[in-house]
KOLVEXSE-466345 format. One record per residue (C-alpha): z, y, x. Coordinates in steps of 0.25 Angstrom, whole numbers, padded with zeros to 4 digits, always signed. Each point is the difference from the previous one (the first is absolute). Example, Ala and Ser with C-alpha at 12.3 -4.5 7.8 and 13.67 -1.06 7.14 Angstrom:
2
+0031-0018+0049
-0002+0014+0006
This chain:
123
+0199-0076+0473
-0001-0013+0012
+0011+0003+0012
-0011+0007+0008
-0004+0011-0008
+0014+0003-0004
+0004+0001+0015
-0013+0007+0001
+0005+0011-0011
+0014-0001+0008
-0008+0005+0013
-0007+0011-0009
+0014+0006-0005
+0004+0000+0014
-0011+0005+0008
+0000+0012-0014
+0014+0004+0006
+0002+0007+0014
-0002-0009+0012
+0014+0005+0005
+0007-0003-0012
-0003-0017+0005
+0002+0003+0013
+0015+0004-0005
+0000-0016-0004
+0002-0002+0015
-0010-0011+0000
-0010-0012-0005
+0005-0006-0013
-0003-0015-0003
-0002-0004-0013
+0000-0015-0006
-0007+0001-0013
+0004-0015-0006
-0009-0004-0013
+0001-0012-0008
-0009-0007+0012
+0002+0008+0013
+0008+0010+0009
-0009+0009+0005
+0004+0008+0010
-0006+0015+0003
+0005+0011+0008
+0001+0016-0002
+0000+0006+0012
-0007+0013+0008
-0013-0001+0005
-0010+0010+0007
+0009+0013-0007
+0000-0007-0015
+0008-0010-0007
-0006-0013-0003
+0002-0012-0008
-0006-0014+0009
+0003-0014-0004
+0008-0008+0011
+0014+0001+0008
+0007+0012+0008
+0006-0003+0014
+0007+0013-0002
+0003+0000-0015
+0015+0010-0002
-0001-0005-0015
-0005-0013-0007
-0001+0001-0015
-0001-0012-0008
-0005+0000-0013
-0006-0008-0013
-0014+0004-0002
+0003+0005-0016
+0012+0009+0007
-0010+0006+0009
-0011+0003-0010
+0015+0007-0008
+0002+0008+0012
-0013+0006+0002
-0002+0005-0014
+0014+0005-0001
+0008-0011-0010
+0008-0007+0012
+0015+0001-0001
+0003-0004+0014
+0015-0002-0003
-0005-0011-0011
-0010-0004+0009
+0011-0003+0010
+0010-0007-0010
-0011-0009-0004
-0006-0004+0015
-0013+0007-0002
+0002+0010+0010
+0007-0001+0014
-0001+0008+0012
+0006-0003+0014
+0002+0008+0012
+0002+0016+0000
+0002+0005-0015
+0001+0014+0004
-0015-0004+0003
+0000-0005-0014
+0005+0012-0007
-0010+0009+0009
-0011-0009-0005
+0005+0002-0013
+0001+0015+0004
-0015+0000+0004
-0006-0006-0012
+0008+0008-0009
-0004+0013-0007
-0012+0010+0004
-0009-0007-0006
+0000-0015+0005
-0003-0010-0009
+0011-0007+0002
+0014+0001-0004
+0013-0007-0002
+0010-0004-0009
+0016+0001+0005
+0008-0005-0012
-0009+0004-0012
-0003+0015+0007
-0014+0002+0006
+0002+0005+0013
């Protein structure tokens, strides 16, 4: 799966949830996805009443997430242990950590294709 395909899956998962859940995050989310050959910048934000993920940079991001491509794929399939990813420097979060928690809430449960593992437990 390419980074573009992974971000499309993330967009789909966010779009499948009520917009109000994403609004609770508080603004745009800047993703920097590190592949073996490059760093790709993506933005998840609201546009015309729906969540979109677009390649580019957000001037107003409330949250910056750096993640290696393999960890992004694990996150999207519910196999990422967030604590382990932080410890191994495969995931970094800057900005409003409460916004990160709200993003996790937005993606968890309710039929979302994306789940998170925290300390070995799926949330």
